[in-house]
C-alpha positions in Angstrom: -1.6 33.1 -2.7 -1.1 37.1 -1.3 -0.1 38.9 -5.2 1.5 42.4 -4.1 3.1 44.9 -6.0 6.5 46.6 -5.1 7.6 49.4 -7.2 11.3 51.8 -6.9 12.2 54.1 -9.8 11.6 52.3 -13.2 11.5 48.9 -11.5 8.5 47.3 -10.8 7.8 43.6 -9.2 4.6 41.8 -8.7 5.3 38.9 -6.1 3.3 36.4 -3.9 3.6 37.8 -0.3 3.1 34.3 0.7 6.4 32.9 -0.6 8.8 36.6 -0.7 9.0 38.5 2.1 11.2 41.1 0.8 11.0 42.1 -3.0 14.3 43.1 -4.8 16.5 43.2 -8.3 18.6 40.6 -6.7 16.1 38.0 -7.0 16.4 38.2 -10.7 20.5 37.9 -11.2 21.7 34.8 -11.6 25.0 36.0 -10.4 23.3 36.8 -7.1 22.0 33.5 -6.5 25.2 31.9 -8.0 27.5 33.7 -5.2 25.7 32.5 -2.6 25.7 28.9 -4.0 21.9 28.7 -4.4 22.2 28.4 -8.9 21.7 24.4 -9.1 21.3 24.4 -12.6 20.4 26.1 -16.2 18.3 25.2 -19.1 20.5 23.6 -21.9 21.4 25.5 -24.6 18.9 28.3 -23.5 20.9 30.6 -21.2 17.7 32.4 -20.3 16.3 29.8 -17.4 18.2 29.0 -14.2 17.2 26.2 -11.6 17.5 27.8 -7.8 17.2 26.2 -4.6 16.0 30.2 -2.9 14.7 30.0 0.7 11.2 30.3 -0.3 11.6 26.7 -2.3 12.9 25.3 -5.2 12.6 27.7 -8.3 13.4 28.5 -11.8 13.9 32.0 -13.2 13.2 32.9 -16.3 13.9 36.0 -18.5 12.1 37.0 -21.7 14.2 36.8 -24.6 13.0 37.7 -28.1 13.3 35.1 -31.0 13.1 35.7 -34.8 14.6 38.7 -36.6 13.8 41.0 -33.7 16.2 39.5 -31.6 18.7 40.8 -33.8 18.1 44.1 -32.8 17.8 43.1 -29.3 16.9 40.0 -27.7 15.9 41.1 -24.1 13.6 44.5 -25.0 10.5 44.8 -25.4 7.7 48.0 -26.1 6.7 49.1 -22.9 3.1 50.9 -22.3 1.7 49.9 -19.1 3.2 47.3 -15.9 -0.5 45.5 -16.2 0.4 44.8 -20.2 3.6 44.1 -19.7 5.1 40.1 -20.8 6.0 39.7 -17.0 2.7 41.0 -15.5 0.6 39.1 -17.7 2.2 35.6 -16.9 2.4 36.4 -13.7 -1.6 36.9 -13.3 -2.5 34.2 -15.3 -0.8 32.0 -13.7 -1.7 33.0 -10.5 -5.7 32.8 -11.5 -4.6 29.0 -12.7 -3.1 28.0 -9.9 -6.0 29.4 -7.9 -8.2 27.3 -10.1 -6.4 24.2 -9.3 -4.8 23.8 -12.9 -2.1 22.1 -13.3 0.8 24.5 -13.5 3.7 25.7 -12.1 3.1 28.4 -8.9 4.3 32.0 -9.7 6.8 33.6 -6.8 7.6 37.2 -8.6 7.8 38.6 -11.6 10.2 41.9 -12.8 9.4 44.7 -15.1 12.0 47.5 -15.5 11.4 49.9 -18.0 12.4 53.3 -19.4 11.0 55.2 -21.5 8.9 52.9 -24.2 11.8 50.0 -23.4 11.3 47.3 -20.7 13.1 44.0 -19.8 11.8 41.2 -17.8 12.1 38.2 -15.7 9.9 35.7 -14.0 10.3 33.3 -10.8 8.0 30.1 -10.5 8.3 27.2 -8.5 10.1 24.3 -9.6 7.8 21.0 -10.3 9.5 18.1 -8.7 10.8 15.7 -10.7 9.8 17.1 -13.8 10.6 15.9 -17.4 9.0 17.2 -20.6 7.0 15.3 -22.9 9.7 15.5 -25.4 12.2 13.7 -22.8 9.3 11.1 -22.3 8.6 10.2 -25.7 8.6 6.3 -26.4 10.8 7.2 -29.7 13.3 4.3 -30.3 12.5 1.9 -27.2 9.6 -0.7 -26.9 8.9 0.8 -23.7 8.9 4.3 -21.8 7.7 3.0 -18.7 4.7 5.4 -18.9 1.4 4.4 -17.4 -1.5 2.6 -19.0 -3.8 5.7 -19.8 -0.9 8.3 -19.9 -1.6 9.7 -23.4 -5.0 10.0 -22.9 -4.1 11.9 -19.4 -2.4 14.2 -21.9 -5.9 15.5 -23.9 -7.5 15.5 -20.6 -5.1 17.9 -19.2 -5.5 20.1 -22.0 -9.3 19.9 -22.3 -9.2 21.4 -18.9 -7.0 24.4 -20.1 -9.2 25.0 -22.9 -12.5 24.7 -21.4 -11.5 27.0 -18.4 -11.0 29.5 -21.4 -7.0 29.2 -21.5 -5.4 29.7 -25.4 -1.8 28.5 -24.7 0.5 30.6 -27.2 3.0 28.0 -27.9 1.8 24.2 -27.2 4.7 22.2 -27.9 6.3 19.1 -26.3 8.6 21.3 -24.6 5.7 23.0 -22.5 4.2 19.8 -21.2 5.8 18.4 -18.0 5.0 15.2 -16.6 6.2 15.0 -13.0 7.2 12.1 -11.1 3.7 10.5 -10.5 3.4 10.7 -14.4 1.0 13.6 -13.7 0.7 16.2 -16.6 1.6 19.9 -16.2 1.6 22.8 -18.7 3.9 25.5 -18.4 5.0 29.0 -20.6 2.2 31.1 -20.4 4.0 33.9 -22.1 1.5 35.3 -24.5 -1.2 32.9 -23.6 -4.9 34.3 -23.2 -7.2 33.7 -20.4 -11.0 34.5 -21.0 -12.7 33.0 -17.8 -16.0 31.2 -18.8 -15.1 31.0 -22.3 -14.7 28.1 -23.7 -11.7 28.0 -26.1 -11.9 26.4 -29.7 -8.4 24.2 -29.1 -8.1 23.3 -33.1 -5.0 25.6 -33.3 -3.3 24.5 -30.1 -3.7 20.5 -31.0 -1.9 21.2 -34.6 0.7 23.2 -32.9 1.3 20.6 -30.9 1.2 17.6 -33.3 3.4 19.5 -35.9 5.8 19.7 -32.7 5.2 15.6 -32.1 6.1 15.0 -36.2 9.4 17.2 -36.3 10.6 14.4 -33.6 8.7 11.1 -34.6 10.6 9.2 -37.0 9.1 9.2 -40.3 9.2 5.5 -40.5 7.1 5.1 -37.5 3.7 6.4 -38.6 1.7 3.6 -36.8 3.5 4.2 -33.4 2.6 8.3 -33.9 -0.9 7.5 -34.6 -1.9 5.6 -31.9 -0.2 7.7 -29.2 -2.1 10.8 -31.3 -5.4 9.2 -31.0 -5.1 8.1 -27.2 -4.4 11.7 -26.8 -7.4 13.0 -28.9 -9.2 10.3 -27.1 -8.8 12.1 -23.7 -9.1 15.0 -25.0 -12.9 14.6 -26.3 -14.2 12.8 -23.6 
């Protein structure tokens, strides 16, 4: 990767020069990609993520949106201090570091921060993971078999441990932020608000507790034994 910085007026883009030759605001505009017939999909129900077949590869464009009560005031605006502390720039550089380490994350392509005074908006572009589904999509709920390979849940736990050993704390570890590709390899996505402290092992109890709550929200109450079986496998992989 070759991270570079492009600044024009109140707009700043950090990007991988190995992927992007000419950075510009149009890269982050869904309308631009729609008009060039490169927009191939959109995240259902969110309206903040688009799937694009760009000249530099198959990518995901995601806008930063607020949640909770603050979203009633503005869903897209954030308090701005510096570029390095802006949400898109922080996520881009965390992803770049983790990708360089060989951790299973999407490769970052570019991130945009546009600021006016103390208010900013932002977006990020990452490479798509081929044939990826979320962990939610592959849950074996309501079927005898989800076609998962032996040891799959163990491998999920092993993946999470790799991140914690590398010093990564994920801000929202849930079933939709864990992806499984066509080979059933496991990836983590959405490192917005994540913390990265190299060479400092993270206590993963909070992350695992958040993930367990995500499981239990979707798992049928009458199948407690089924959930406990896969959770035990996940923990066994995590604790190896």
